Each structure stands twice: as C-alpha cells, then as structure tokens.
C-alpha positions in Angstrom: 34.0 16.2 -2.4 35.9 17.4 0.7 35.4 21.0 -0.4 31.7 20.4 -1.0 31.5 18.6 2.5 32.0 22.0 4.1 28.5 23.0 3.2 26.9 19.8 4.3 26.8 17.5 7.3 29.1 14.5 6.1 27.9 12.3 9.0 24.4 12.0 7.5 23.3 8.6 6.3 26.2 6.5 7.4 29.6 5.5 5.9 28.5 5.4 2.3 27.4 9.0 2.5 28.9 11.5 0.4 32.5 9.9 -0.1 35.1 10.1 -2.7 34.6 6.5 -3.4 31.0 6.9 -4.0 31.7 9.8 -6.5 34.4 7.7 -8.3 32.1 4.7 -8.6 31.5 4.5 -12.5 31.4 2.4 -15.5 34.4 1.7 -17.6 34.4 3.4 -21.1 33.8 0.1 -22.9 31.0 -0.7 -20.5 29.3 2.7 -21.4 29.5 1.6 -25.0 27.7 -1.5 -24.2 24.9 0.0 -22.0 21.4 -0.6 -23.3 19.7 2.7 -22.9 15.9 2.9 -22.8 16.0 6.1 -24.8 18.7 8.6 -25.9 16.8 11.9 -25.1 17.5 15.3 -26.4 17.3 18.6 -24.8 14.2 19.3 -27.1 12.5 16.3 -25.8 12.7 17.8 -22.4 11.4 21.1 -23.6 8.4 19.4 -25.2 7.6 17.8 -21.8 7.8 14.3 -23.2 8.8 12.6 -19.9 6.2 14.2 -17.5 3.7 11.7 -16.1 0.8 14.2 -15.8 -0.2 17.3 -17.6 0.4 19.3 -14.3 4.0 18.1 -14.2 7.0 19.7 -16.2 10.7 19.4 -16.4 11.4 23.2 -16.1 13.9 22.8 -13.4 15.7 19.8 -15.2 15.9 21.8 -18.5 17.5 24.9 -16.6 20.1 22.6 -14.9 20.8 20.4 -18.1 21.4 24.0 -19.9 23.8 25.0 -17.3 25.8 21.8 -17.8 25.8 22.1 -21.5 27.0 25.7 -21.3 29.5 25.4 -18.4 31.1 22.0 -18.5 34.3 21.3 -20.4 33.1 17.7 -21.1 32.1 16.8 -24.6 28.4 17.0 -24.4 25.7 16.8 -26.9 22.2 18.3 -26.4 21.0 16.0 -29.1 22.2 13.0 -27.2 22.0 13.6 -23.6 23.4 10.2 -22.6 26.8 12.1 -23.1 26.0 13.8 -19.9 25.8 10.6 -18.0 28.9 9.3 -19.7 30.8 12.4 -18.4 28.6 13.0 -15.3 31.8 13.0 -12.9 33.4 15.8 -14.9 30.0 17.5 -15.2 29.6 17.5 -11.4 33.1 18.8 -10.9 32.6 21.6 -13.4 29.2 22.7 -12.0 30.7 22.7 -8.7 33.5 25.2 -9.8 30.8 27.2 -11.7 28.3 27.5 -8.8 30.2 27.4 -5.6 33.7 28.9 -6.7 32.9 31.2 -9.6 29.5 32.4 -8.7 29.9 31.7 -5.0 26.3 30.3 -4.7 25.0 28.5 -1.6 25.7 24.8 -1.4 22.0 24.1 -1.7 22.0 25.3 -5.3 24.1 22.4 -6.3 21.3 20.0 -5.4 19.4 21.0 -8.7 22.3 19.6 -10.8 22.3 16.3 -8.8 18.4 16.0 -9.3 18.7 16.7 -12.9 21.3 14.0 -13.4 19.4 11.6 -11.4 16.2 12.1 -13.4 18.2 11.9 -16.6 19.6 8.5 -15.4 16.2 7.3 -14.5 14.8 8.1 -18.0 17.7 6.7 -19.9 18.5 3.6 -17.7 15.6 3.1 -15.2 15.6 2.9 -11.4 17.3 -0.6 -11.4 20.5 0.7 -13.0 23.4 1.1 -10.6 24.4 4.5 -12.2 20.8 5.8 -11.3 21.3 4.4 -7.8 24.6 6.0 -7.3 23.3 9.5 -8.4 20.1 9.0 -6.3 22.4 8.4 -3.3 24.5 11.5 -4.0 21.4 13.5 -4.4 19.7 12.2 -1.3 22.8 12.5 1.0 23.6 16.0 -0.3 20.1 17.4 0.3 19.8 15.6 3.7 23.2 16.8 4.7 22.6 20.4 3.6 19.4 20.6 5.5 21.0 19.0 8.5 23.8 21.5 8.5 21.3 24.3 8.2 18.8 23.3 10.8 20.8 21.0 13.1 19.5 18.0 14.9 16.3 19.7 15.9 15.7 17.0 18.5 12.9 16.8 21.0 13.1 18.8 24.3 12.7 16.9 27.5 9.2 18.4 27.8 8.2 17.4 24.3 9.5 13.9 25.0 6.9 13.5 27.7 4.0 14.3 25.5 5.2 13.3 22.0 3.7 10.1 20.5 6.1 8.2 18.1 4.5 7.5 14.7 4.8 3.7 15.3 2.7 4.0 18.6 0.1 6.0 16.7 -0.2 3.3 14.0 -0.8 0.8 17.0 -3.6 3.0 18.2 -5.2 3.4 14.7 -4.9 -0.5 14.2 -6.8 -1.1 17.6 -9.4 1.6 16.8 -10.1 -0.2 13.5 -10.2 -3.6 15.1 -12.7 -2.2 17.8 -14.9 -0.9 15.0 -14.8 -4.3 13.2 -15.7 -6.2 16.4 -18.5 -3.8 17.2 -20.0 -4.3 13.7 -20.2 -8.0 14.4 -21.4 -7.6 18.1 -23.8 -4.7 17.8 -24.4 -4.3 14.1 -23.1 -1.8 11.7 -25.9 0.8 12.4 -25.5 0.8 16.1 -24.5 4.4 17.5 -21.4 3.1 19.2 -20.4 1.3 16.1 -20.6 4.4 13.9 -18.7 6.5 16.6 -15.9 3.8 16.4 -16.0 3.9 12.7 -15.7 7.8 12.6 -12.8 7.5 15.1 -11.1 4.7 13.0 -11.6 6.7 9.7 -10.0 9.9 11.2 -7.0 8.1 12.4 -6.5 6.1 9.2 -7.0 9.2 7.0 -4.2 11.0 8.8 -1.8 8.2 9.7 -2.0 5.6 6.9 -0.9 8.2 4.3 1.3 11.4 4.7 -0.7 13.5 7.3 -2.7 16.4 5.7 -4.2 19.2 7.5 -7.9 19.8 8.4 -9.2 19.7 4.8 -10.7 16.4 5.4 -13.3 17.9 7.9 -15.5 19.1 5.1 -14.5 16.8 2.3 -17.0 15.1 0.2 -17.1 11.7 -1.5 -17.1 11.4 -5.3 -17.2 8.3 -7.5 -15.9 10.4 -10.6 -13.3 12.8 -11.4 -15.5 14.8 -13.9 -17.4 17.9 -13.4 -16.3 18.5 -9.7 -17.0 21.6 -7.9 -13.7 23.6 -8.0 -14.2 25.2 -4.5 -14.8 21.7 -2.8 -12.3 19.0 -1.8 -13.1 15.3 -2.5 -12.1 11.8 -1.7 -12.3 9.7 -5.0 -13.6 6.2 -4.1 -14.7 4.0 -7.1 -15.2 0.4 -6.3 -14.1 -0.5 -9.8 -10.8 1.2 -9.6 -7.7 0.1 -7.6 -6.8 3.4 -6.3 -8.3 6.0 -3.9 -7.5 9.6 -4.3 -7.5 12.7 -2.3 -8.6 15.6 -4.6 -7.7 19.0 -3.1 -9.3 21.7 -5.2 -8.8 24.6 -2.8 -5.6 26.5 -2.4 -4.0 26.3 1.0 -1.1 28.3 2.3 -0.2 29.0 -1.3 -0.2 25.5 -2.2 -2.0 25.0 -5.5 -4.9 22.3 -6.1 -3.5 18.8 -6.3 -4.9 15.3 -6.5 -3.0 12.0 -5.8 -3.3 8.3 -4.7 -3.6 7.9 -0.9 -0.7 6.2 0.9 3.0 6.4 0.9 5.6 4.4 -1.2 7.6 4.2 2.1 4.8 2.4 4.0 3.0 0.3 1.4 1.2 -2.1 3.7 -0.8 0.7 5.3 -1.4 2.3 1.8 -3.2 -1.0 0.8 -5.1 -1.1 4.0 -6.2 2.4 3.8 -7.7 1.8 0.3 -9.5 -1.2 1.5 -10.8 0.5 4.5 -12.2 3.5 2.5 -13.9 1.3 0.0 -15.4 -0.7 2.8 -16.4 2.5 4.6 -18.3 4.0 1.6 -20.0 0.8 0.9 -21.1 0.2 4.6 -22.2 3.7 5.0 -23.4 5.5 1.9 -23.1 9.3 2.5 -22.2 12.7 1.0 -19.3 13.8 3.4 -16.3 11.7 3.9 -15.9 12.4 7.7 -19.1 13.1 9.3 -20.5 14.0 12.8 -20.5 10.7 14.8 -24.1 11.4 15.7 -25.3 12.4 12.2 -23.8 10.8 9.1 -25.5 13.5 6.9 -23.5 16.4 8.2 -19.6 17.0 7.9 -17.5 16.9 10.9 -16.0 20.3 10.3 -14.8 21.9 13.7 -15.7 18.7 15.6 -13.0 16.8 13.9 -10.3 18.3 16.3 -12.6 17.6 19.2 -12.9 14.0 18.3 -9.1 13.8 18.2 -8.9 15.3 21.6 -11.4 12.9 23.2 -11.2 9.5 21.4 -8.6 8.3 23.9 -8.9 9.0 27.6 -5.2 9.2 28.4 -4.0 10.9 25.1 -4.9 14.3 23.6 -4.4 14.3 19.9 -4.4 17.3 17.5 -3.8 17.5 13.9 -0.6 19.3 14.3 0.9 16.6 16.6 0.1 13.9 14.0 1.9 15.8 11.3 5.0 16.2 13.5 5.0 12.5 14.5 4.9 11.6 10.8 7.3 14.2 9.7 9.6 13.1 12.6 9.5 9.4 11.6 10.0 10.4 8.0 13.1 12.4 8.7 14.7 9.9 10.9 14.7 6.9 8.7 16.8 7.4 5.5 14.1 7.7 2.9 15.1 8.6 -0.6 14.8 12.1 -2.0 12.0 11.0 -4.2 10.1 9.5 -1.1 10.9 12.8 0.9 9.4 14.9 -2.0 6.4 12.6 -2.4 5.6 13.0 1.3 6.1 16.8 1.1 3.9 17.0 -1.9 1.0 15.0 -0.3 1.4 17.1 3.0 1.4 20.2 1.0 4.5 21.7 2.2 8.2 21.2 1.3 11.2 19.0 2.5 12.9 22.1 3.9 9.8 23.2 6.0 9.7 19.7 7.3 13.4 19.7 8.3 12.9 23.1 10.0 9.6 22.6 11.7 9.2 18.8 12.6 11.2 17.3 15.3 13.6 14.4 14.8 13.9 11.5 17.2 17.2 9.7 17.9 17.4 6.1 16.9 16.5 4.8 20.3 13.1 6.7 20.2 12.1 5.4 16.8 9.3 2.8 16.8 8.4 2.1 13.1 6.9 -0.8 11.1 9.7 -1.3 8.5 12.0 -4.0 7.8 15.6 -4.4 6.5 18.7 -2.9 8.2 21.1 -0.5 6.4 24.3 -2.0 4.9 26.7 -0.3 7.2 29.8 -1.6 5.4 31.4 1.3 3.2 32.0 0.9 -0.5 35.2 -0.8 -1.5 36.4 0.6 -4.7 39.1 -2.1 -4.8 36.5 -4.9 -5.4 36.7 -4.6 -9.1 34.1 -6.2 -11.5 34.7 -6.5 -15.3 31.2 -7.8 -16.2 29.7 -5.9 -19.1 26.5 -5.4 -17.1 27.9 -3.6 -14.1 30.3 -0.8 -13.3 33.5 -1.0 -11.3 33.2 -1.9 -7.7 30.6 -3.8 -5.9 26.8 -2.8 -6.1 25.8 0.3 -4.4 24.0 -0.2 -1.1 20.8 1.9 -1.5 19.7 3.6 1.8 16.6 1.9 3.3 14.6 2.6 6.4 16.2 1.5 9.6 15.1 -1.3 11.9 12.4 -0.8 14.6 13.4 -0.1 18.1 14.8 -3.5 19.7 11.9 -3.6 22.1 9.2 -2.9 19.5 6.8 -5.7 18.8 4.8 -5.6 15.6 1.1 -6.4 16.4 
C-alpha cells in the first residue's frame, strides 16, 4: 500500500482512505466457508454477457482483468468458480501490483481496472450490502480519486473565477424559485398567459440542466415522445409516458465521439431532485402538449435552438448563465463530495464525457465554498483492526464506513 500510494494522493477522502488497515480488512477462512453467495460465476458466464443489465453493456474490461488475475496471480484461483478470486483477493491485489507496476512498469492508473473488476465480481456474488463489496468499492473509489488528484492537482477556483462562479447549491435555489414562480403564475394569471409560459420555459431549462447531470445544448432541438419504438435515428428525444414511472433522455446523435445513449433522468446522488424532475416533466407535457421539449417562450410550436443560451443569459437580471457554467458548477460539486466510483461514472455517462475529463476541466471548491443539499456527515474515525468480531455474518474488524457526501456549508439554509 505504501508503494502504491506513491502514485496517488493518499490524503484524498479522509483517514479511511487507502490504508493498510483497509487492505487487511477481511473475512476469516471459516467465515468465507459460511458465506451465502448469490451466484458462483464462471469466467464463461462473463464472456456470455450474463450480468450486463442492457444489450448495450458488456463486461469486456472485467473479463480482461479477471483473465489477468487468473494468469498472473499465485493464488489458487479457479475460472470455473470465481468466488475463489474473492477469497484470495488480497493476494490477487498484491500479485497484480507486482505484475503491472513492478514487472511491466505500467502507470498506477492501470491498476484501477483490477480494483473495478474485483468490485464488480463482489457485487455480483455478494450484493452491494456485503462488507467485502464495500471494502473493494472504497479501495476502488479512493484509488481512482487519488490518482486523478495526483495527476491534475487541486484545480481550485482562481480569485477571478470565485467572483463569478455560482455554486451548484445556489443554482438549485434559483431553479426552485423559478419553478415556484411559474406555479404561482399559473394560479394568478392562468396557464396560457404569456408571462406564465415564459416562466415555464425558464423553469424547464433550469430543471433540465440542474436536476440531472448537466448535458450540453442537445436539449434545444429535442422532441417529446411517448414511445421508444420507431424513433428517428437523427433526432434526440425526451421520453415522457404518463403510464411509466421514469422519464428518459434519448440521445440518438453522436456528440464529440460519444455514441448514442438513453437513460433515466436524475442522479442517484441527488434523488429528491430526480423525483422532482420526473414530476415536473410529466406536468409540463400534460399542461402544454407540444412537439418540441424546450420551445421558444413566445411560440410553443417552435424549438428554442439558438435562443436557449439567450434565455440562460437573460432570465436573471444580476446573473449571466451559460451552459458551460452550469456543467462546471455541477462537476465541481460532484468532485468535491466523496461520491462513489459508480456514481462518478454514472454522472460522466449522463454528461457524455469521462471522470478523467471532469477532473481535468471542472474546477473544485474547497469545503467552505460548498453549498449542497445533502445530509449525513462522513465518519472521520479510522478503521480499528483491533476491534475484532467473530460473528459468522461479518468479517474481522468493525463495519466499513462507506464515503458519503459531506455536510452543507454551516451557513446554508435549505429552503
């Protein structure tokens, strides 16, 4: 662990981050024998793509890393029962460290693939509630964050940027107020009043960019659909079906080499706003039946297109917003709040970029600048390996403290 820490920033994520104690945290041999596995997968199961949740996903990288473990670890591994990899995961991690970083002299970042593969295997075999999965998830998250932090540094705001930068929490406040102003106008002026529809357009723009990971300007020409069948492959859609729980963005166009993708709106790290967005979009489509998702504020039959950025610039008298500033605010909030690797990857996928690009291009705020709507504090106490437990259901040492988003700024008042 000490040798590996030379390639990462070991200060990332607090005292539980990337420690020998966390690496040694494990089940006793007799506890492994009593573990209730959901499944004992084989390497062939992965090759047949049995565990992918959609047709577009695959375990190609996981297979490659598992193959590497089977070929290069001295542990008694069995490709016909990959739970053997979990039982000997500490030996496997050590062997892969020697193989990649010492023998092949690869960059520290290549080791992340092995950590991700082990984490995925633990999730499939034991579920996300198991402590071994949580341990591997912590190692994977800490390692990736640490490597990126070592590579890109703090990347904090400059003094000039601090003067114009709007923290994500503040933008959420602004979007909430715009939504409330629209609802008030519906009651006082009626839903078809010009001012009411203008407020609806502004509220829809802010919610669409802030209540889910912030996309680019594709929304400006997006159409509304109630079905996912027979869609134009050259058109982007928002899928809103009143009979379905979810709402989806359907991006059929390729953008900056990112392939077509469709996904449920919202972010697992901010579920209240995910639910609020789904409710708002269904409400919007019901109240204002139309072809295009975001329209001109003066003509609901025409898409906003180039006017979308104009609306962002002018909807607030004292704040000039642009799409890139919203993306940076979301990215800065995301990378300042200890989200898991899975959540970071989820956000990157929905923003159509990568975790590495976010670390490099989006500014991070120090703790005193963060204003967010999240709840529990981190457990700052380090793992104590001397607190032994002998229960058959749990590994040695006390339960792992999984990183959670940090507390809001002390002066922040949740509206």
